[in-house]
SERO-4910 file (N, C-alpha, C, O; in steps of 0.05 Angstrom, whole numbers):
BEGIN
 pado doro    nc1    nc2    nc3   cac1   cac2   cac3    cc1    cc2    cc3    oc1    oc2    oc3
  Met    A     20   -691   -650     27   -691   -627     54   -692   -618     70   -706   -631
  Asn    A     62   -679   -599     95   -672   -595    102   -700   -582     88   -710   -564
  Thr    A    126   -712   -593    141   -738   -575    163   -730   -569    179   -749   -564
  Lys    A    175   -702   -567    207   -694   -559    201   -678   -542    179   -666   -542
  Phe    A    219   -677   -523    213   -655   -502    246   -642   -502    266   -655   -506
  Glu    A    243   -612   -496    270   -600   -493    278   -603   -462    300   -611   -456
  Glu    A    255   -597   -441    260   -594   -413    241   -616   -399    220   -625   -408
  Ala    A    254   -623   -378    236   -640   -354    231   -632   -327    252   -621   -319
  Lys    A    217   -632   -312    207   -625   -294    224   -650   -269    215   -673   -269
  Tyr    A    244   -644   -252    255   -664   -239    241   -657   -211    247   -635   -200
  Ile    A    216   -681   -196    202   -685   -178    215   -704   -166    219   -726   -178
  Asn    A    223   -697   -138    230   -717   -121    224   -709    -87    242   -701    -73
  Gly    A    195   -712    -78    182   -702    -55    182   -677    -62    176   -668    -84
  Ala    A    192   -660    -35    187   -632    -45    204   -617    -59    202   -593    -62
  Val    A    230   -637    -70    243   -623    -85    236   -623   -112    228   -643   -124
  Thr    A    239   -596   -124    225   -593   -157    243   -576   -168    254   -557   -156
  Arg    A    248   -583   -194    270   -559   -208    261   -567   -239    252   -589   -245
  Met    A    265   -546   -259    268   -561   -289    297   -558   -297    313   -541   -291
  Tyr    A    298   -581   -316    326   -585   -323    317   -584   -362    294   -586   -371
  Ser    A    341   -580   -377    337   -579   -397    351   -601   -413    368   -612   -398
  Ala    A    351   -608   -429    361   -634   -445    389   -629   -443    405   -648   -439
  Glu    A    397   -606   -445    422   -599   -451    447   -601   -427    471   -608   -428
  Glu    A    428   -592   -405    434   -592   -377    440   -622   -370    461   -628   -359
  Ile    A    422   -639   -376    422   -669   -363    445   -687   -388    455   -709   -382
  Thr    A    449   -676   -409    472   -678   -416    495   -682   -407    507   -702   -401
  Ala    A    503   -652   -407    525   -649   -389    532   -666   -365    552   -681   -361
  Ile    A    512   -660   -350    515   -687   -323    520   -713   -324    537   -726   -312
  Arg    A    496   -724   -348    508   -751   -354    538   -751   -366    551   -771   -363
  Asn    A    546   -733   -376    574   -738   -385    596   -730   -361    617   -741   -365
  Glu    A    595   -710   -335    610   -706   -323    606   -727   -298    624   -728   -281
  Asn    A    581   -744   -294    582   -744   -274    550   -774   -274    525   -773   -275
  Thr    A    566   -789   -272    545   -811   -277    536   -819   -253    516   -833   -252
  Gln    A    548   -811   -230    534   -822   -205    507   -798   -201    485   -808   -194
  Arg    A    506   -776   -205    491   -755   -204    466   -757   -225    442   -752   -221
  Tyr    A    481   -765   -247    459   -772   -261    441   -796   -263    418   -791   -270
  Asn    A    447   -817   -259    440   -844   -247    411   -833   -220    389   -842   -218
  Glu    A    424   -812   -203    400   -806   -177    380   -786   -194    360   -785   -180
  Ile    A    377   -771   -216    365   -752   -225    343   -765   -243    319   -758   -243
  Lys    A    357   -788   -262    338   -790   -285    312   -816   -274    297   -825   -291
  Glu    A    310   -824   -252    291   -835   -241    260   -820   -233    239   -831   -226
  Tyr    A    268   -786   -236    252   -770   -219    244   -745   -242    239   -722   -234
  Leu    A    244   -754   -275    243   -726   -291    217   -732   -305    215   -754   -314
  Phe    A    195   -716   -309    167   -715   -318    160   -695   -327    163   -673   -316
  Cys    A    148   -701   -350    126   -683   -365    133   -650   -354    124   -645   -332
  Pro    A    146   -630   -365    143   -608   -348    119   -585   -346    119   -564   -333
  Glu    A    100   -599   -363     70   -591   -353     51   -601   -335     40   -589   -317
  Cys    A     48   -629   -344     25   -642   -327     43   -657   -305     32   -661   -283
  Met    A     64   -664   -309     78   -673   -296     69   -702   -288     70   -710   -265
  Gln    A     60   -717   -309     50   -744   -302     64   -761   -317     68   -780   -301
  Pro    A     77   -768   -344     88   -785   -349    118   -786   -345    128   -764   -345
  Lys    A    133   -804   -342    159   -804   -334    178   -801   -358    168   -812   -378
  Leu    A    200   -791   -363    217   -780   -382    242   -790   -379    256   -788   -359
  Met    A    249   -800   -404    283   -813   -407    296   -795   -421    283   -777   -433
  His    A    322   -795   -423    335   -780   -433    347   -789   -456    363   -807   -455
  Asn    A    342   -776   -479    356   -789   -508    388   -776   -513    392   -752   -510
  Arg    A    406   -794   -519    427   -779   -539    430   -785   -563    431   -809   -570
  Cys    A    432   -761   -583    433   -764   -610    464   -757   -616    480   -747   -600
  Gln    A    470   -766   -643    495   -762   -651    497   -742   -665    516   -727   -661
  Ser    A    476   -738   -686    477   -709   -701    451   -692   -698    447   -675   -715
  Lys    A    437   -694   -682    420   -672   -675    420   -664   -641    439   -669   -627
  Gln    A    401   -655   -633    406   -647   -609    389   -662   -587    366   -667   -595
  Asp    A    395   -670   -561    388   -693   -549    362   -684   -535    363   -661   -527
  Tyr    A    341   -698   -530    323   -691   -514    308   -715   -500    318   -737   -498
  Phe    A    279   -708   -487    271   -726   -467    251   -737   -482    243   -723   -501
  Ser    A    238   -763   -478    215   -777   -491    200   -796   -466    211   -806   -446
  Thr    A    180   -798   -473    161   -811   -452    172   -838   -447    183   -848   -468
  Tyr    A    173   -851   -429    170   -879   -432    147   -898   -436    125   -890   -429
  Pro    A    148   -923   -446    126   -938   -454    101   -939   -437    107   -943   -413
  Arg    A     77   -936   -441     52   -938   -429     52   -915   -404     41   -916   -383
  Gln    A     68   -898   -413     61   -870   -402     51   -845   -414     62   -834   -432
  Phe    A     27   -834   -402      6   -819   -411      6   -793   -398     15   -791   -375
  His    A     -4   -770   -414     -3   -744   -405    -32   -738   -388    -53   -752   -391
  Val    A    -30   -723   -378    -57   -720   -371    -75   -697   -390    -66   -675   -397
  Val    A   -102   -705   -397   -119   -692   -409   -119   -664   -413   -125   -649   -394
  Gly    A   -113   -653   -435   -108   -619   -438    -83   -612   -431    -82   -588   -425
  Cys    A    -55   -627   -429    -31   -624   -430    -24   -618   -459    -32   -632   -477
  Ser    A     -8   -595   -463     -1   -584   -493      9   -606   -511      4   -608   -535
  Tyr    A     22   -622   -499     36   -647   -517      9   -666   -526     12   -684   -542
  Glu    A    -11   -661   -517    -37   -674   -528    -48   -667   -547    -60   -683   -562
  Cys    A    -45   -636   -552    -60   -617   -565    -44   -613   -590    -20   -613   -592
  Glu    A    -68   -610   -615    -59   -597   -641    -42   -582   -647    -40   -566   -628
  Lys    A    -22   -575   -670    -11   -559   -671    -24   -531   -681    -36   -536   -702
  Ala    A    -24   -501   -673    -36   -482   -681    -35   -474   -712    -13   -466   -718
  Thr    A    -46   -474   -724    -54   -467   -752    -30   -436   -756    -24   -423   -736
  Lys    A    -21   -430   -776    -10   -408   -789    -19   -391   -780     -6   -374   -767
  Lys    A    -52   -391   -785    -71   -368   -786    -72   -361   -757    -77   -337   -751
  Ile    A    -67   -380   -735    -77   -373   -709    -54   -363   -697    -58   -347   -679
  Leu    A    -25   -371   -705     -1   -362   -697     -1   -331   -710      8   -314   -696
  Thr    A     -8   -326   -732     -4   -301   -741    -19   -283   -729    -10   -260   -726
  Tyr    A    -41   -289   -721    -69   -272   -707    -61   -269   -681    -72   -249   -671
  Leu    A    -50   -277   -669    -41   -283   -636    -24   -262   -642    -35   -242   -632
  Gly    A      0   -254   -654     12   -237   -652      8   -209   -664     25   -193   -671
  Glu    A    -23   -207   -665    -31   -176   -669    -34   -161   -649    -29   -171   -627
  Ser    A    -42   -135   -652    -39   -115   -632    -60   -128   -612    -53   -136   -590
  Lys    A    -83   -130   -622   -108   -136   -603   -103   -159   -580   -113   -162   -558
  Asn    A    -84   -175   -595    -81   -200   -571    -49   -196   -565    -35   -216   -569
  Leu    A    -33   -169   -554    -12   -173   -541    -14   -170   -517      5   -181   -506
  Asn    A    -28   -160   -503    -33   -167   -471    -31   -194   -462    -17   -204   -444
  Asn    A    -52   -209   -481    -59   -242   -473    -33   -255   -479    -27   -276   -466
  Leu    A    -14   -246   -500     15   -260   -516     32   -248   -484     43   -265   -469
  His    A     33   -225   -480     56   -219   -460     50   -234   -433     67   -239   -416
  Thr    A     30   -239   -432     22   -260   -403     35   -283   -406     52   -291   -389
  Arg    A     28   -299   -433     40   -324   -443     69   -324   -440     80   -342   -427
  Leu    A     82   -305   -450    103   -303   -451    124   -305   -415    144   -319   -409
  Gln    A    109   -285   -401    116   -282   -372    112   -313   -359    128   -326   -345
  Asp    A     86   -321   -368     79   -352   -354    103   -373   -362    115   -387   -345
  Cys    A    110   -373   -393    130   -385   -399    156   -392   -378    167   -414   -373
  Leu    A    159   -373   -372    189   -363   -356    187   -377   -332    204   -390   -321
  Leu    A    158   -372   -324    154   -381   -291    148   -408   -295    157   -421   -276
  Leu    A    136   -422   -310    133   -451   -313    152   -465   -324    150   -487   -313
  Phe    A    171   -466   -340    180   -480   -358    218   -476   -346    234   -495   -348
  Ile    A    226   -453   -336    250   -440   -330    252   -446   -294    270   -458   -283
  Lys    A    230   -434   -282    233   -434   -262    219   -450   -245    222   -450   -221
  Gly    A    201   -468   -260    184   -489   -249    162   -482   -235    150   -500   -222
  Gln    A    151   -457   -235    124   -445   -217    105   -450   -226    101   -449   -250
  Ala    A     88   -457   -210     51   -464   -226     43   -432   -235     47   -410   -223
  Val    A     31   -440   -260     18   -416   -271    -18   -423   -277    -23   -446   -284
  Ile    A    -33   -409   -276    -64   -403   -274    -73   -425   -298    -86   -446   -295
  Asn    A    -59   -410   -328    -68   -421   -351    -44   -433   -362    -23   -422   -353
  Asn    A    -40   -452   -377    -19   -462   -393    -10   -445   -417    -24   -444   -438
  Pro    A      8   -434   -414     14   -407   -435     18   -416   -462     16   -399   -479
  Cys    A     22   -442   -469     20   -452   -496     -8   -468   -507    -11   -479   -529
  Ile    A    -21   -467   -492    -49   -479   -499    -75   -451   -509    -83   -432   -495
  Ile    A    -83   -457   -536   -100   -446   -546   -128   -461   -542   -128   -484   -550
  Ser    A   -147   -453   -534   -174   -460   -529   -193   -443   -527   -187   -419   -522
  Lys    A   -224   -455   -534   -246   -445   -530   -245   -430   -498   -247   -406   -494
  Gln    A   -242   -446   -482   -243   -439   -458   -232   -411   -450   -245   -396   -435
  Thr    A   -206   -405   -461   -195   -380   -455   -187   -361   -478   -174   -341   -473
  Asp    A   -196   -366   -505   -189   -355   -526   -210   -345   -549   -204   -342   -573
  Val    A   -232   -342   -538   -264   -345   -552   -256   -330   -578   -253   -343   -598
  Gln    A   -254   -306   -579   -247   -288   -605   -230   -299   -615   -236   -308   -637
  Leu    A   -198   -305   -605   -177   -313   -628   -188   -336   -643   -183   -336   -667
  Leu    A   -203   -357   -633   -208   -377   -649   -233   -369   -665   -235   -378   -688
  Lys    A   -250   -355   -657   -276   -342   -677   -260   -339   -705   -263   -351   -726
  Gln    A   -235   -313   -695   -225   -304   -715   -206   -321   -746   -202   -315   -770
  Thr    A   -201   -342   -730   -187   -356   -745   -191   -389   -748   -173   -404   -754
  Thr    A   -214   -396   -743   -224   -423   -750   -253   -415   -767   -267   -395   -764
  Asn    A   -256   -437   -785   -281   -437   -800   -306   -458   -798   -327   -456   -811
  Thr    A   -299   -475   -780   -319   -497   -774   -322   -495   -744   -306   -483   -729
  Gln    A   -347   -512   -736   -347   -516   -707   -323   -543   -700   -306   -542   -682
  Asn    A   -326   -560   -716   -298   -579   -702   -271   -561   -700   -261   -563   -678
  Ala    A   -262   -547   -714   -236   -530   -715   -242   -515   -687   -225   -518   -669
  Tyr    A   -259   -503   -682   -267   -486   -659   -265   -500   -629   -262   -487   -608
  Gly    A   -268   -521   -630   -277   -539   -601   -245   -549   -604   -241   -564   -585
  Lys    A   -225   -549   -617   -201   -562   -616   -184   -545   -591   -191   -523   -582
  Arg    A   -164   -560   -583   -143   -543   -566   -122   -545   -586   -121   -561   -605
  Tyr    A   -103   -524   -577    -80   -521   -599    -58   -511   -584    -63   -493   -569
  Tyr    A    -31   -522   -586    -11   -512   -577     -1   -485   -595     -8   -480   -618
  Ile    A     16   -471   -578     36   -451   -591     64   -467   -593     75   -475   -573
  Pro    A     73   -470   -616    106   -482   -619    124   -465   -603    121   -441   -605
  Arg    A    144   -475   -588    163   -463   -568    189   -475   -573    194   -496   -584
  Lys    A    210   -453   -559    233   -471   -575    255   -459   -549    256   -434   -546
  Arg    A    269   -474   -535    292   -463   -520    308   -458   -536    310   -471   -557
  Leu    A    327   -432   -530    347   -416   -541    378   -433   -534    398   -422   -525
  Thr    A    375   -460   -542    404   -473   -548    421   -463   -555    419   -439   -559
  Asp    A    447   -478   -561    464   -478   -587    457   -489   -602    473   -489   -621
  Cys    A    429   -510   -606    425   -523   -622    404   -510   -640    390   -526   -654
  Val    A    399   -485   -643    374   -471   -656    390   -475   -683    414   -471   -687
  Asp    A    367   -484   -701    374   -490   -728    359   -485   -744    341   -470   -738
  Gln    A    357   -498   -774    340   -484   -788    310   -503   -785    290   -496   -797
  Ser    A    311   -526   -767    283   -537   -756    271   -512   -734    249   -517   -722
  Ser    A    285   -488   -729    271   -469   -713    261   -445   -725    249   -427   -712
  Ile    A    265   -442   -752    261   -422   -772    231   -423   -785    217   -444   -785
  Asp    A    224   -399   -796    200   -393   -817    181   -407   -806    169   -424   -820
  Asp    A    173   -402   -772    141   -402   -756    147   -391   -734    165   -393   -718
  Phe    A    125   -376   -736    122   -359   -705    125   -382   -687    116   -404   -694
  Lys    A    137   -379   -662    143   -393   -639    146   -376   -611    149   -351   -611
  Ile    A    144   -389   -593    153   -372   -564    181   -387   -566    182   -411   -570
  Phe    A    204   -369   -563    233   -376   -553    236   -367   -529    224   -345   -524
  Tyr    A    251   -379   -509    257   -373   -488    281   -387   -473    290   -409   -481
  Asp    A    292   -374   -452    314   -393   -435    326   -370   -423    318   -347   -424
  Thr    A    346   -380   -410    370   -358   -397    386   -351   -411    388   -369   -427
  Ala    A    401   -333   -416    426   -330   -434    434   -300   -421    425   -286   -402
  Glu    A    458   -295   -442    471   -269   -445    466   -256   -467    464   -268   -489
  Phe    A    463   -223   -465    450   -206   -484    475   -183   -485    496   -181   -472
  Lys    A    465   -170   -503    485   -149   -508    465   -132   -526    451   -144   -543
  Trp    A    462    -99   -522    448    -85   -543    475    -73   -564    497    -65   -557
  Tyr    A    467    -74   -588    480    -59   -609    466    -36   -622    443    -39   -627
  Glu    A    478    -15   -627    463      4   -650    474     -5   -674    497    -12   -672
  Asp    A    462     -7   -699    473    -13   -723    462      3   -746    439      4   -754
  Glu    A    485     19   -757    479     40   -774    473     33   -799    461     49   -813
  His    A    480      5   -810    461     -4   -831    437    -15   -822    428    -32   -838
  Gly    A    421    -11   -801    404    -32   -801    371    -19   -808    349    -27   -801
  Gly    A    380      3   -822    349     11   -831    328     22   -819    332     43   -807
  Tyr    A    303     11   -821    279     22   -803    291      0   -777    276      0   -757
  Tyr    A    308    -14   -776    315    -36   -747    339    -32   -740    355    -50   -743
  Pro    A    346     -7   -728    371      7   -719    380    -10   -690    404    -13   -685
  His    A    364    -18   -677    374    -26   -649    369    -63   -646    346    -71   -642
  Arg    A    389    -78   -649    406   -103   -646    412   -114   -616    428   -105   -600
  Leu    A    395   -135   -613    402   -148   -580    411   -174   -591    398   -188   -607
  Asn    A    432   -178   -582    446   -205   -595    440   -220   -563    439   -211   -540
  Ile    A    438   -248   -576    435   -269   -553    455   -292   -553    457   -305   -574
  Tyr    A    469   -297   -533    491   -315   -526    483   -335   -513    468   -332   -494
  His    A    493   -362   -521    489   -386   -506    521   -390   -491    542   -384   -502
  Asn    A    519   -399   -466    544   -400   -444    560   -385   -453    562   -374   -431
  Asn    A    573   -376   -464    599   -364   -480    595   -337   -500    579   -341   -518
  Arg    A    606   -314   -501    595   -295   -522    607   -298   -548    605   -282   -566
  Glu    A    619   -320   -549    632   -329   -575    607   -345   -591    606   -347   -615
  Asn    A    593   -353   -578    565   -372   -591    547   -355   -589    538   -351   -566
  Leu    A    535   -339   -615    517   -322   -623    490   -339   -624    492   -359   -638
  Ile    A    469   -333   -614    443   -356   -615    432   -346   -634    429   -356   -655
  Cys    A    423   -321   -627    405   -306   -655    404   -271   -650    408   -263   -627
  Ser    A    401   -261   -662    401   -232   -665    374   -218   -668    365   -216   -691
  Leu    A    356   -206   -645    333   -189   -650    338   -165   -652    355   -154   -638
  Arg    A    319   -151   -676    320   -132   -688    291   -107   -672    267   -113   -670
  Phe    A    300    -91   -667    274    -61   -658    279    -38   -680    299    -32   -693
  Ser    A    251    -27   -679    254     -1   -693    257     23   -664    255     19   -639
  Asn    A    261     42   -676    267     62   -659    244     69   -640    248     79   -618
  Asn    A    215     62   -653    195     63   -635    188     39   -616    178     41   -594
  Val    A    195     17   -626    189     -4   -609    212     -2   -591    204     -6   -568
  Tyr    A    234      2   -592    252      3   -575    247     24   -548    253     18   -525
  Glu    A    238     42   -553    233     67   -535    213     60   -522    212     70   -500
  His    A    191     42   -530    169     33   -516    174      8   -496    155     -2   -484
  Leu    A    201     -2   -493    215    -28   -478    215    -18   -454    222      6   -454
  Pro    A    210    -28   -429    210    -18   -402    244    -12   -402    261    -25   -415
  Leu    A    246     10   -384    273     17   -376    293      5   -373    314      9   -383
  Glu    A    285    -18   -353    303    -36   -345    313    -54   -363    334    -67   -358
  Tyr    A    298    -57   -389    307    -75   -406    329    -60   -423    345    -73   -436
  Arg    A    331    -34   -422    347    -18   -445    375     -5   -432    396     -2   -445
  Gln    A    371      2   -402    401      6   -391    425    -11   -389    443     -3   -374
  Phe    A    428    -35   -404    449    -44   -401    462    -43   -434    477    -59   -446
  Asp    A    454    -24   -441    462    -15   -472    492    -14   -477    502    -17   -499
  Asp    A    506     -9   -454    530     -7   -457    550    -32   -445    575    -31   -447
  Val    A    535    -55   -433    546    -74   -423    535   -104   -428    514   -103   -440
  Tyr    A    544   -125   -424    529   -151   -421    513   -152   -405    514   -134   -388
  Phe    A    493   -172   -402    477   -172   -385    459   -201   -383    447   -208   -403
  Arg    A    457   -212   -366    445   -243   -361    411   -238   -351    403   -226   -331
  Ala    A    399   -251   -367    365   -260   -359    358   -281   -365    372   -299   -375
  Leu    A    333   -281   -359    318   -305   -370    294   -287   -390    283   -266   -382
  Ile    A    290   -299   -417    283   -280   -433    259   -308   -449    262   -332   -453
  Ala    A    235   -287   -454    215   -303   -472    210   -275   -488    206   -252   -480
  Phe    A    211   -287   -518    197   -276   -540    183   -286   -561    190   -308   -570
  Tyr    A    161   -272   -575    147   -283   -592    156   -285   -631    139   -275   -645
  Thr    A    171   -293   -640    173   -284   -674    176   -297   -688    165   -319   -685
  Lys    A    189   -295   -710    191   -310   -730    223   -317   -736    233   -301   -752
  Leu    A    237   -333   -728    265   -328   -740    277   -337   -765    272   -359   -775
  Thr    A    293   -319   -777    302   -326   -808    329   -327   -810    340   -320   -789
  Ile    A    343   -333   -826    371   -344   -831    387   -315   -837    373   -305   -855
  His    A    401   -303   -832    408   -279   -841    442   -277   -844    457   -282   -825
  Thr    A    453   -269   -869    478   -273   -872    496   -249   -881    494   -236   -902
  Asp    A    515   -244   -860    527   -228   -853    540   -215   -880    549   -233   -895
  Ser    A    545   -189   -892    552   -180   -919    581   -175   -911    597   -168   -928
  Gly    A    591   -178   -886    618   -180   -892    631   -190   -902    620   -206   -918
  Thr    A    667   -192   -900    684   -202   -902    681   -243   -897    684   -263   -911
  Glu    A    672   -239   -867    671   -268   -857    651   -288   -873    654   -312   -875
  Asn    A    625   -268   -887    600   -280   -897    594   -305   -875    597   -329   -879
  Arg    A    588   -294   -855    572   -307   -825    541   -310   -828    525   -293   -834
  Thr    A    539   -335   -821    503   -339   -827    495   -342   -794    504   -358   -777
  Tyr    A    479   -323   -792    459   -326   -756    435   -329   -764    427   -331   -788
  Tyr    A    419   -332   -741    388   -329   -743    382   -301   -728    395   -292   -709
  Glu    A    360   -289   -742    352   -262   -734    321   -259   -731    311   -278   -743
  Gly    A    309   -250   -724    286   -245   -718    274   -218   -711    288   -209   -693
  Ile    A    251   -197   -720    246   -178   -717    223   -180   -692    204   -196   -691
  Ile    A    227   -159   -673    206   -151   -650    190   -123   -656    199   -101   -650
  Asn    A    165   -129   -669    157   -108   -677    132    -98   -660    115    -82   -670
  Tyr    A    130   -109   -635    116    -91   -617    132   -104   -587    140   -127   -585
  Ser    A    133    -82   -564    145    -83   -547    137   -112   -529    152   -127   -516
  Leu    A    107   -113   -535    100   -132   -513    104   -157   -523     96   -176   -510
  Lys    A    117   -161   -550    131   -192   -552    150   -200   -544    162   -217   -557
  Ile    A    160   -191   -522    186   -200   -504    181   -194   -482    162   -180   -476
  Thr    A    200   -207   -462    201   -201   -434    222   -219   -427    230   -240   -437
  Phe    A    235   -198   -398    253   -208   -388    244   -214   -356    223   -205   -347
  Leu    A    259   -227   -342    264   -234   -310    293   -236   -304    311   -244   -319
  Asp    A    294   -226   -273    322   -231   -264    342   -216   -279    360   -232   -285
  Ile    A    346   -194   -286    360   -180   -314    388   -175   -282    385   -165   -260
  Leu    A    412   -187   -295    429   -179   -277    460   -173   -304    466   -189   -321
  Pro    A    472   -147   -298    493   -142   -308    515   -159   -301    520   -167   -278
  Ile    A    527   -162   -324    552   -183   -323    577   -170   -331    578   -151   -346
  Asp    A    602   -182   -318    630   -174   -327    635   -182   -365    657   -176   -376
***
C-alpha cells in the first residue's frame, strides 16, 4: 500500500487545485502565512477523502502523508496492490497502447490539472482490463485484485528509486529536442529540464520511425526550448556520458509514439 504522496489536492469550498510536495515546500520556506492557510485543505489527489500533511526531509524528497485515522475511499489506487512486472510489461505492448495513451492523458488531467476523469488512470482491474489481467495472472485470486501502476513526478529528486521499473512519469517541465549522431538506432533525444535548463531530469530517446509517428505539434520545436505538461511510460536507467565530464543522468526509451503525450505546449525563449 502506498504511504507517501508526491501531490495533494487543495479543496477549499469551490476552489480546487493540485500542489506538488515540492511546491508546498517552497511556499512553506518563503511564506509561512500562506502555508498555514493552505495546509488545512490538502487531501488525497485521487479520492479526495483523507486529509494530508506535508513532511520535510533532510536527505530525501519531501512528501505528503495521511493524518492518523484518515482513510481512502474504497478503490482509490493508494489502497491497491502494486502491479507485477508481468502486468507492467504487458501494459506497454502494442495491443494495449490505445488504452495506455488514454491513461497518460488522464494522468495529466487528474494529477496536474485536477480535473475529473471517468476511470482512475493508475488502476488496473477486471472491471476495465479483463484481457490484460487474463494474460498476466494465473489464479482467480490474482485476477480479481485491483492493481496500481507506479507513477513518478518529474522533480529534481528523480533518483535511483525511480529506475529499473516501468512507471508513468509526468509533470510540467521544459524540453528541447537534439539530434544525436552517436545515438545509433535512437538518434532523436528529448531532454527534460526542471525549473531551469541547467538541471537535466532525464533524457528520452526515439528511433526515426517512432519520432516520425509523433504528432507534428510535438516535433515542431526541434530548434527551441518549449514548456508543456508531459506524461510518458517507460523504464528509466542510469546513463553515463562518455565525454570528459563523465556526467551521469537518467535515460529512457520511447519505443511507441503512444507511450508519450503532451498538453499545453508553448515555445519559450
